[in-house]
CHARMM-style PDB file with segment names, atoms N, HN, CA, C and O in Angstrom:
ATOM      1  N   MET     1       0.849  -1.160   0.000  1.00  0.00      PROA
ATOM      2  CA  MET     1       0.000   0.000   0.000  1.00  0.00      PROA
ATOM      3  C   MET     1       0.898   1.227   0.000  1.00  0.00      PROA
ATOM      4  O   MET     1       1.866   1.317   0.755  1.00  0.00      PROA
ATOM      5  N   SER     2       0.557   2.145  -0.847  1.00  0.00      PROA
ATOM      6  HN  SER     2      -0.229   2.072  -1.461  1.00  0.00      PROA
ATOM      7  CA  SER     2       1.359   3.358  -0.906  1.00  0.00      PROA
ATOM      8  C   SER     2       1.109   4.214   0.339  1.00  0.00      PROA
ATOM      9  O   SER     2       0.021   4.215   0.914  1.00  0.00      PROA
ATOM     10  N   THR     3       2.126   4.917   0.718  1.00  0.00      PROA
ATOM     11  HN  THR     3       3.010   4.915   0.251  1.00  0.00      PROA
ATOM     12  CA  THR     3       2.041   5.767   1.903  1.00  0.00      PROA
ATOM     13  C   THR     3       0.982   6.843   1.716  1.00  0.00      PROA
ATOM     14  O   THR     3       0.260   7.183   2.653  1.00  0.00      PROA
ATOM     15  N   THR     4       0.892   7.371   0.517  1.00  0.00      PROA
ATOM     16  HN  THR     4       1.478   7.094  -0.245  1.00  0.00      PROA
ATOM     17  CA  THR     4      -0.088   8.421   0.237  1.00  0.00      PROA
ATOM     18  C   THR     4      -1.511   7.909   0.441  1.00  0.00      PROA
ATOM     19  O   THR     4      -2.336   8.585   1.056  1.00  0.00      PROA
ATOM     20  N   SER     5      -1.796   6.725  -0.070  1.00  0.00      PROA
ATOM     21  HN  SER     5      -1.126   6.175  -0.570  1.00  0.00      PROA
ATOM     22  CA  SER     5      -3.132   6.147   0.096  1.00  0.00      PROA
ATOM     23  C   SER     5      -3.438   5.895   1.558  1.00  0.00      PROA
ATOM     24  O   SER     5      -4.550   6.150   2.021  1.00  0.00      PROA
ATOM     25  N   LYS     6      -2.456   5.395   2.281  1.00  0.00      PROA
ATOM     26  HN  LYS     6      -1.553   5.188   1.905  1.00  0.00      PROA
ATOM     27  CA  LYS     6      -2.663   5.116   3.694  1.00  0.00      PROA
ATOM     28  C   LYS     6      -2.970   6.400   4.463  1.00  0.00      PROA
ATOM     29  O   LYS     6      -3.854   6.422   5.319  1.00  0.00      PROA
ATOM     30  N   ILE     7      -2.237   7.461   4.155  1.00  0.00      PROA
ATOM     31  HN  ILE     7      -1.519   7.443   3.460  1.00  0.00      PROA
ATOM     32  CA  ILE     7      -2.464   8.750   4.826  1.00  0.00      PROA
ATOM     33  C   ILE     7      -3.847   9.294   4.485  1.00  0.00      PROA
ATOM     34  O   ILE     7      -4.556   9.779   5.366  1.00  0.00      PROA
ATOM     35  N   LYS     8      -4.234   9.218   3.216  1.00  0.00      PROA
ATOM     36  HN  LYS     8      -3.658   8.824   2.500  1.00  0.00      PROA
ATOM     37  CA  LYS     8      -5.552   9.709   2.808  1.00  0.00      PROA
ATOM     38  C   LYS     8      -6.665   8.938   3.503  1.00  0.00      PROA
ATOM     39  O   LYS     8      -7.624   9.532   3.996  1.00  0.00      PROA
ATOM     40  N   ASN     9      -6.537   7.607   3.542  1.00  0.00      PROA
ATOM     41  HN  ASN     9      -5.757   7.124   3.142  1.00  0.00      PROA
ATOM     42  CA  ASN     9      -7.568   6.785   4.181  1.00  0.00      PROA
ATOM     43  C   ASN     9      -7.650   7.062   5.678  1.00  0.00      PROA
ATOM     44  O   ASN     9      -8.744   7.142   6.237  1.00  0.00      PROA
ATOM     45  N   THR    10      -6.511   7.207   6.322  1.00  0.00      PROA
ATOM     46  HN  THR    10      -5.622   7.143   5.869  1.00  0.00      PROA
ATOM     47  CA  THR    10      -6.502   7.503   7.750  1.00  0.00      PROA
ATOM     48  C   THR    10      -7.097   8.877   8.019  1.00  0.00      PROA
ATOM     49  O   THR    10      -7.840   9.062   8.984  1.00  0.00      PROA
ATOM     50  N   SER    11      -6.770   9.836   7.165  1.00  0.00      PROA
ATOM     51  HN  SER    11      -6.167   9.686   6.382  1.00  0.00      PROA
ATOM     52  CA  SER    11      -7.311  11.183   7.309  1.00  0.00      PROA
ATOM     53  C   SER    11      -8.828  11.172   7.154  1.00  0.00      PROA
ATOM     54  O   SER    11      -9.542  11.816   7.923  1.00  0.00      PROA
ATOM     55  N   GLU    12      -9.312  10.442   6.166  1.00  0.00      PROA
ATOM     56  HN  GLU    12      -8.733   9.918   5.542  1.00  0.00      PROA
ATOM     57  CA  GLU    12     -10.762  10.362   5.943  1.00  0.00      PROA
ATOM     58  C   GLU    12     -11.448   9.691   7.133  1.00  0.00      PROA
ATOM     59  O   GLU    12     -12.521  10.120   7.559  1.00  0.00      PROA
ATOM     60  N   ARG    13     -10.830   8.642   7.667  1.00  0.00      PROA
ATOM     61  HN  ARG    13      -9.959   8.293   7.321  1.00  0.00      PROA
ATOM     62  CA  ARG    13     -11.408   7.937   8.806  1.00  0.00      PROA
ATOM     63  C   ARG    13     -11.455   8.854  10.038  1.00  0.00      PROA
ATOM     64  O   ARG    13     -12.447   8.863  10.768  1.00  0.00      PROA
ATOM     65  N   MET    14     -10.390   9.620  10.264  1.00  0.00      PROA
ATOM     66  HN  MET    14      -9.584   9.613   9.671  1.00  0.00      PROA
ATOM     67  CA  MET    14     -10.346  10.532  11.412  1.00  0.00      PROA
ATOM     68  C   MET    14     -11.367  11.667  11.250  1.00  0.00      PROA
ATOM     69  O   MET    14     -12.019  12.061  12.216  1.00  0.00      PROA
ATOM     70  N   THR    15     -11.497  12.179  10.044  1.00  0.00      PROA
ATOM     71  HN  THR    15     -10.967  11.858   9.259  1.00  0.00      PROA
ATOM     72  CA  THR    15     -12.489  13.220   9.771  1.00  0.00      PROA
ATOM     73  C   THR    15     -13.891  12.687  10.050  1.00  0.00      PROA
ATOM     74  O   THR    15     -14.724  13.376  10.639  1.00  0.00      PROA
ATOM     75  N   GLY    16     -14.136  11.463   9.622  1.00  0.00      PROA
ATOM     76  HN  GLY    16     -13.459  10.904   9.144  1.00  0.00      PROA
ATOM     77  CA  GLY    16     -15.427  10.840   9.875  1.00  0.00      PROA
ATOM     78  C   GLY    16     -15.703  10.677  11.355  1.00  0.00      PROA
ATOM     79  O   GLY    16     -16.826  10.891  11.811  1.00  0.00      PROA
ATOM     80  N   LYS    17     -14.686  10.301  12.101  1.00  0.00      PROA
ATOM     81  HN  LYS    17     -13.773  10.127  11.730  1.00  0.00      PROA
ATOM     82  CA  LYS    17     -14.854  10.134  13.553  1.00  0.00      PROA
ATOM     83  C   LYS    17     -15.178  11.473  14.211  1.00  0.00      PROA
ATOM     84  O   LYS    17     -16.034  11.545  15.093  1.00  0.00      PROA
ATOM     85  N   VAL    18     -14.493  12.530  13.782  1.00  0.00      PROA
ATOM     86  HN  VAL    18     -13.797  12.472  13.066  1.00  0.00      PROA
ATOM     87  CA  VAL    18     -14.762  13.867  14.329  1.00  0.00      PROA
ATOM     88  C   VAL    18     -16.198  14.276  14.017  1.00  0.00      PROA
ATOM     89  O   VAL    18     -16.908  14.771  14.892  1.00  0.00      PROA
ATOM     90  N   LYS    19     -16.627  14.072  12.772  1.00  0.00      PROA
ATOM     91  HN  LYS    19     -16.050  13.670  12.061  1.00  0.00      PROA
ATOM     92  CA  LYS    19     -18.010  14.414  12.400  1.00  0.00      PROA
ATOM     93  C   LYS    19     -19.007  13.634  13.243  1.00  0.00      PROA
ATOM     94  O   LYS    19     -20.012  14.184  13.693  1.00  0.00      PROA
ATOM     95  N   GLU    20     -18.728  12.357  13.455  1.00  0.00      PROA
ATOM     96  HN  GLU    20     -17.911  11.911  13.089  1.00  0.00      PROA
ATOM     97  CA  GLU    20     -19.640  11.527  14.237  1.00  0.00      PROA
ATOM     98  C   GLU    20     -19.742  12.035  15.682  1.00  0.00      PROA
ATOM     99  O   GLU    20     -20.840  12.143  16.228  1.00  0.00      PROA
ATOM    100  N   VAL    21     -18.607  12.343  16.289  1.00  0.00      PROA
ATOM    101  HN  VAL    21     -17.715  12.255  15.846  1.00  0.00      PROA
ATOM    102  CA  VAL    21     -18.595  12.815  17.678  1.00  0.00      PROA
ATOM    103  C   VAL    21     -19.281  14.178  17.793  1.00  0.00      PROA
ATOM    104  O   VAL    21     -20.086  14.395  18.699  1.00  0.00      PROA
ATOM    105  N   VAL    22     -18.964  15.090  16.879  1.00  0.00      PROA
ATOM    106  HN  VAL    22     -18.310  14.913  16.143  1.00  0.00      PROA
ATOM    107  CA  VAL    22     -19.574  16.418  16.920  1.00  0.00      PROA
ATOM    108  C   VAL    22     -21.079  16.309  16.681  1.00  0.00      PROA
ATOM    109  O   VAL    22     -21.870  16.941  17.382  1.00  0.00      PROA
ATOM    110  N   GLY    23     -21.468  15.517  15.704  1.00  0.00      PROA
ATOM    111  HN  GLY    23     -20.826  15.004  15.135  1.00  0.00      PROA
ATOM    112  CA  GLY    23     -22.892  15.329  15.426  1.00  0.00      PROA
ATOM    113  C   GLY    23     -23.629  14.759  16.617  1.00  0.00      PROA
ATOM    114  O   GLY    23     -24.751  15.164  16.918  1.00  0.00      PROA
ATOM    115  N   SER    24     -22.996  13.818  17.291  1.00  0.00      PROA
ATOM    116  HN  SER    24     -22.084  13.489  17.047  1.00  0.00      PROA
ATOM    117  CA  SER    24     -23.599  13.221  18.477  1.00  0.00      PROA
ATOM    118  C   SER    24     -23.695  14.244  19.611  1.00  0.00      PROA
ATOM    119  O   SER    24     -24.695  14.293  20.328  1.00  0.00      PROA
ATOM    120  N   ALA    25     -22.655  15.055  19.768  1.00  0.00      PROA
ATOM    121  HN  ALA    25     -21.842  15.016  19.187  1.00  0.00      PROA
ATOM    122  CA  ALA    25     -22.620  16.032  20.856  1.00  0.00      PROA
ATOM    123  C   ALA    25     -23.670  17.129  20.690  1.00  0.00      PROA
ATOM    124  O   ALA    25     -24.276  17.563  21.670  1.00  0.00      PROA
ATOM    125  N   VAL    26     -23.887  17.575  19.454  1.00  0.00      PROA
ATOM    126  HN  VAL    26     -23.395  17.222  18.658  1.00  0.00      PROA
ATOM    127  CA  VAL    26     -24.831  18.665  19.231  1.00  0.00      PROA
ATOM    128  C   VAL    26     -26.219  18.161  18.845  1.00  0.00      PROA
ATOM    129  O   VAL    26     -27.140  18.953  18.646  1.00  0.00      PROA
ATOM    130  N   GLY    27     -26.363  16.850  18.741  1.00  0.00      PROA
ATOM    131  HN  GLY    27     -25.614  16.207  18.903  1.00  0.00      PROA
ATOM    132  CA  GLY    27     -27.660  16.276  18.413  1.00  0.00      PROA
ATOM    133  C   GLY    27     -28.014  16.358  16.941  1.00  0.00      PROA
ATOM    134  O   GLY    27     -29.191  16.316  16.583  1.00  0.00      PROA
ATOM    135  N   ASN    28     -27.016  16.474  16.087  1.00  0.00      PROA
ATOM    136  HN  ASN    28     -26.060  16.509  16.377  1.00  0.00      PROA
ATOM    137  CA  ASN    28     -27.249  16.540  14.642  1.00  0.00      PROA
ATOM    138  C   ASN    28     -27.093  15.138  14.059  1.00  0.00      PROA
ATOM    139  O   ASN    28     -25.981  14.669  13.818  1.00  0.00      PROA
ATOM    140  N   ARG    29     -28.218  14.489  13.842  1.00  0.00      PROA
ATOM    141  HN  ARG    29     -29.122  14.870  14.038  1.00  0.00      PROA
ATOM    142  CA  ARG    29     -28.224  13.101  13.377  1.00  0.00      PROA
ATOM    143  C   ARG    29     -27.583  12.957  12.002  1.00  0.00      PROA
ATOM    144  O   ARG    29     -26.869  11.987  11.747  1.00  0.00      PROA
ATOM    145  N   ASP    30     -27.835  13.921  11.112  1.00  0.00      PROA
ATOM    146  HN  ASP    30     -28.416  14.709  11.319  1.00  0.00      PROA
ATOM    147  CA  ASP    30     -27.280  13.863   9.757  1.00  0.00      PROA
ATOM    148  C   ASP    30     -25.756  13.933   9.772  1.00  0.00      PROA
ATOM    149  O   ASP    30     -25.096  13.200   9.036  1.00  0.00      PROA
ATOM    150  N   LEU    31     -25.199  14.799  10.592  1.00  0.00      PROA
ATOM    151  HN  LEU    31     -25.736  15.395  11.190  1.00  0.00      PROA
ATOM    152  CA  LEU    31     -23.740  14.919  10.687  1.00  0.00      PROA
ATOM    153  C   LEU    31     -23.136  13.644  11.275  1.00  0.00      PROA
ATOM    154  O   LEU    31     -22.078  13.191  10.838  1.00  0.00      PROA
ATOM    155  N   LYS    32     -23.804  13.081  12.252  1.00  0.00      PROA
ATOM    156  HN  LYS    32     -24.664  13.448  12.607  1.00  0.00      PROA
ATOM    157  CA  LYS    32     -23.334  11.838  12.856  1.00  0.00      PROA
ATOM    158  C   LYS    32     -23.317  10.713  11.819  1.00  0.00      PROA
ATOM    159  O   LYS    32     -22.342   9.967  11.726  1.00  0.00      PROA
ATOM    160  N   LEU    33     -24.375  10.594  11.054  1.00  0.00      PROA
ATOM    161  HN  LEU    33     -25.167  11.201  11.129  1.00  0.00      PROA
ATOM    162  CA  LEU    33     -24.449   9.554  10.023  1.00  0.00      PROA
ATOM    163  C   LEU    33     -23.430   9.794   8.913  1.00  0.00      PROA
ATOM    164  O   LEU    33     -22.850   8.843   8.388  1.00  0.00      PROA
ATOM    165  N   GLU    34     -23.209  11.054   8.553  1.00  0.00      PROA
ATOM    166  HN  GLU    34     -23.679  11.827   8.979  1.00  0.00      PROA
ATOM    167  CA  GLU    34     -22.208  11.385   7.538  1.00  0.00      PROA
ATOM    168  C   GLU    34     -20.819  10.952   8.007  1.00  0.00      PROA
ATOM    169  O   GLU    34     -20.022  10.440   7.221  1.00  0.00      PROA
ATOM    170  N   GLY    35     -20.542  11.157   9.271  1.00  0.00      PROA
ATOM    171  HN  GLY    35     -21.190  11.573   9.909  1.00  0.00      PROA
ATOM    172  CA  GLY    35     -19.267  10.732   9.832  1.00  0.00      PROA
ATOM    173  C   GLY    35     -19.098   9.232   9.790  1.00  0.00      PROA
ATOM    174  O   GLY    35     -18.012   8.732   9.495  1.00  0.00      PROA
ATOM    175  N   GLN    36     -20.167   8.509  10.084  1.00  0.00      PROA
ATOM    176  HN  GLN    36     -21.049   8.915  10.324  1.00  0.00      PROA
ATOM    177  CA  GLN    36     -20.108   7.054  10.036  1.00  0.00      PROA
ATOM    178  C   GLN    36     -19.881   6.562   8.612  1.00  0.00      PROA
ATOM    179  O   GLN    36     -19.134   5.609   8.392  1.00  0.00      PROA
ATOM    180  N   VAL    37     -20.524   7.209   7.651  1.00  0.00      PROA
ATOM    181  HN  VAL    37     -21.132   7.983   7.830  1.00  0.00      PROA
ATOM    182  CA  VAL    37     -20.343   6.844   6.245  1.00  0.00      PROA
ATOM    183  C   VAL    37     -18.905   7.104   5.805  1.00  0.00      PROA
ATOM    184  O   VAL    37     -18.309   6.289   5.101  1.00  0.00      PROA
ATOM    185  N   ASP    38     -18.354   8.236   6.220  1.00  0.00      PROA
ATOM    186  HN  ASP    38     -18.838   8.899   6.792  1.00  0.00      PROA
ATOM    187  CA  ASP    38     -16.959   8.548   5.891  1.00  0.00      PROA
ATOM    188  C   ASP    38     -16.018   7.488   6.445  1.00  0.00      PROA
ATOM    189  O   ASP    38     -15.080   7.074   5.764  1.00  0.00      PROA
ATOM    190  N   GLN    39     -16.260   7.052   7.659  1.00  0.00      PROA
ATOM    191  HN  GLN    39     -17.023   7.388   8.211  1.00  0.00      PROA
ATOM    192  CA  GLN    39     -15.420   6.026   8.268  1.00  0.00      PROA
ATOM    193  C   GLN    39     -15.522   4.700   7.521  1.00  0.00      PROA
ATOM    194  O   GLN    39     -14.510   4.042   7.281  1.00  0.00      PROA
ATOM    195  N   MET    40     -16.730   4.309   7.157  1.00  0.00      PROA
ATOM    196  HN  MET    40     -17.553   4.843   7.352  1.00  0.00      PROA
ATOM    197  CA  MET    40     -16.910   3.061   6.416  1.00  0.00      PROA
ATOM    198  C   MET    40     -16.237   3.133   5.052  1.00  0.00      PROA
ATOM    199  O   MET    40     -15.618   2.167   4.605  1.00  0.00      PROA
ATOM    200  N   SER    41     -16.361   4.268   4.404  1.00  0.00      PROA
ATOM    201  HN  SER    41     -16.864   5.052   4.768  1.00  0.00      PROA
ATOM    202  CA  SER    41     -15.731   4.458   3.101  1.00  0.00      PROA
ATOM    203  C   SER    41     -14.217   4.331   3.203  1.00  0.00      PROA
ATOM    204  O   SER    41     -13.587   3.677   2.373  1.00  0.00      PROA
ATOM    205  N   ALA    42     -13.641   4.951   4.209  1.00  0.00      PROA
ATOM    206  HN  ALA    42     -14.152   5.483   4.884  1.00  0.00      PROA
ATOM    207  CA  ALA    42     -12.192   4.880   4.401  1.00  0.00      PROA
ATOM    208  C   ALA    42     -11.750   3.451   4.693  1.00  0.00      PROA
ATOM    209  O   ALA    42     -10.713   3.004   4.204  1.00  0.00      PROA
ATOM    210  N   ASN    43     -12.533   2.743   5.483  1.00  0.00      PROA
ATOM    211  HN  ASN    43     -13.376   3.106   5.880  1.00  0.00      PROA
ATOM    212  CA  ASN    43     -12.193   1.355   5.801  1.00  0.00      PROA
ATOM    213  C   ASN    43     -12.257   0.468   4.564  1.00  0.00      PROA
ATOM    214  O   ASN    43     -11.415  -0.412   4.387  1.00  0.00      PROA
ATOM    215  N   LEU    44     -13.244   0.691   3.713  1.00  0.00      PROA
ATOM    216  HN  LEU    44     -13.929   1.406   3.856  1.00  0.00      PROA
ATOM    217  CA  LEU    44     -13.352  -0.092   2.474  1.00  0.00      PROA
ATOM    218  C   LEU    44     -12.190   0.197   1.536  1.00  0.00      PROA
ATOM    219  O   LEU    44     -11.645  -0.714   0.914  1.00  0.00      PROA
ATOM    220  N   LYS    45     -11.813   1.462   1.437  1.00  0.00      PROA
ATOM    221  HN  LYS    45     -12.255   2.203   1.943  1.00  0.00      PROA
ATOM    222  CA  LYS    45     -10.673   1.823   0.595  1.00  0.00      PROA
ATOM    223  C   LYS    45      -9.399   1.168   1.117  1.00  0.00      PROA
ATOM    224  O   LYS    45      -8.584   0.669   0.341  1.00  0.00      PROA
ATOM    225  N   GLN    46      -9.236   1.175   2.429  1.00  0.00      PROA
ATOM    226  HN  GLN    46      -9.898   1.581   3.059  1.00  0.00      PROA
ATOM    227  CA  GLN    46      -8.065   0.566   3.054  1.00  0.00      PROA
ATOM    228  C   GLN    46      -8.035  -0.933   2.758  1.00  0.00      PROA
ATOM    229  O   GLN    46      -6.980  -1.483   2.442  1.00  0.00      PROA
ATOM    230  N   ALA    47      -9.181  -1.587   2.858  1.00  0.00      PROA
ATOM    231  HN  ALA    47     -10.038  -1.140   3.115  1.00  0.00      PROA
ATOM    232  CA  ALA    47      -9.252  -3.018   2.570  1.00  0.00      PROA
ATOM    233  C   ALA    47      -8.919  -3.288   1.107  1.00  0.00      PROA
ATOM    234  O   ALA    47      -8.230  -4.261   0.798  1.00  0.00      PROA
ATOM    235  N   GLY    48      -9.399  -2.443   0.209  1.00  0.00      PROA
ATOM    236  HN  GLY    48      -9.959  -1.653   0.460  1.00  0.00      PROA
ATOM    237  CA  GLY    48      -9.095  -2.589  -1.213  1.00  0.00      PROA
ATOM    238  C   GLY    48      -7.611  -2.460  -1.485  1.00  0.00      PROA
ATOM    239  O   GLY    48      -7.062  -3.190  -2.311  1.00  0.00      PROA
ATOM    240  N   GLU    49      -6.960  -1.540  -0.800  1.00  0.00      PROA
ATOM    241  HN  GLU    49      -7.405  -0.947  -0.129  1.00  0.00      PROA
ATOM    242  CA  GLU    49      -5.510  -1.364  -0.958  1.00  0.00      PROA
ATOM    243  C   GLU    49      -4.768  -2.605  -0.468  1.00  0.00      PROA
ATOM    244  O   GLU    49      -3.783  -3.021  -1.079  1.00  0.00      PROA
ATOM    245  N   LYS    50      -5.226  -3.187   0.612  1.00  0.00      PROA
ATOM    246  HN  LYS    50      -6.025  -2.849   1.109  1.00  0.00      PROA
ATOM    247  CA  LYS    50      -4.582  -4.401   1.134  1.00  0.00      PROA
ATOM    248  C   LYS    50      -4.749  -5.570   0.175  1.00  0.00      PROA
ATOM    249  O   LYS    50      -3.829  -6.372   0.012  1.00  0.00      PROA
ATOM    250  N   VAL    51      -5.911  -5.677  -0.463  1.00  0.00      PROA
ATOM    251  HN  VAL    51      -6.658  -5.025  -0.331  1.00  0.00      PROA
ATOM    252  CA  VAL    51      -6.134  -6.744  -1.440  1.00  0.00      PROA
ATOM    253  C   VAL    51      -5.208  -6.552  -2.636  1.00  0.00      PROA
ATOM    254  O   VAL    51      -4.610  -7.511  -3.125  1.00  0.00      PROA
ATOM    255  N   LYS    52      -5.089  -5.303  -3.110  1.00  0.00      PROA
ATOM    256  HN  LYS    52      -5.575  -4.523  -2.713  1.00  0.00      PROA
ATOM    257  CA  LYS    52      -4.181  -5.032  -4.224  1.00  0.00      PROA
ATOM    258  C   LYS    52      -2.748  -5.400  -3.856  1.00  0.00      PROA
ATOM    259  O   LYS    52      -2.019  -5.961  -4.674  1.00  0.00      PROA
ATOM    260  N   ASP    53      -2.345  -5.086  -2.628  1.00  0.00      PROA
ATOM    261  HN  ASP    53      -2.937  -4.630  -1.964  1.00  0.00      PROA
ATOM    262  CA  ASP    53      -1.004  -5.421  -2.173  1.00  0.00      PROA
ATOM    263  C   ASP    53      -0.778  -6.927  -2.135  1.00  0.00      PROA
ATOM    264  O   ASP    53       0.311  -7.408  -2.448  1.00  0.00      PROA
ATOM    265  N   ALA    54      -1.815  -7.668  -1.750  1.00  0.00      PROA
ATOM    266  HN  ALA    54      -2.700  -7.277  -1.496  1.00  0.00      PROA
ATOM    267  CA  ALA    54      -1.689  -9.121  -1.654  1.00  0.00      PROA
ATOM    268  C   ALA    54      -1.422  -9.740  -3.031  1.00  0.00      PROA
ATOM    269  O   ALA    54      -0.696 -10.728  -3.139  1.00  0.00      PROA
ATOM    270  N   PHE    55      -2.001  -9.166  -4.065  1.00  0.00      PROA
ATOM    271  HN  PHE    55      -2.590  -8.363  -3.977  1.00  0.00      PROA
ATOM    272  CA  PHE    55      -1.825  -9.705  -5.412  1.00  0.00      PROA
ATOM    273  C   PHE    55      -0.623  -9.103  -6.129  1.00  0.00      PROA
ATOM    274  O   PHE    55      -0.275  -9.528  -7.231  1.00  0.00      PROA
ATOM    275  N   ARG    56       0.000  -8.132  -5.515  1.00  0.00      PROA
ATOM    276  HN  ARG    56      -0.282  -7.787  -4.620  1.00  0.00      PROA
ATOM    277  CA  ARG    56       1.126  -7.444  -6.127  1.00  0.00      PROA
ATOM    278  C   ARG    56       2.446  -8.186  -5.898  1.00  0.00      PROA
ATOM    279  O   ARG    56       3.479  -7.762  -6.415  1.00  0.00      PROA
ATOM    280  N   VAL    57       2.433  -9.246  -5.159  1.00  0.00      PROA
ATOM    281  HN  VAL    57       1.593  -9.590  -4.739  1.00  0.00      PROA
ATOM    282  CA  VAL    57       3.640  -9.994  -4.796  1.00  0.00      PROA
ATOM    283  C   VAL    57       4.395 -10.351  -5.984  1.00  0.00      PROA
ATOM    284  OT1 VAL    57       5.445 -10.986  -5.880  1.00  0.00      PROA
TER     285      VAL     57
END
């Protein structure tokens, strides 16, 4: 996995976590759900990168 992809995925996951926490704290359900979606998206991208790495041997 390239370092750039890993940094982008981690950044997206952290942004999603912040949105989820802030949304939960202020009672904004849409922001909380958006944060959860961002986290899931980042996790899927990370998994895809790992699969590509496995076949890159």
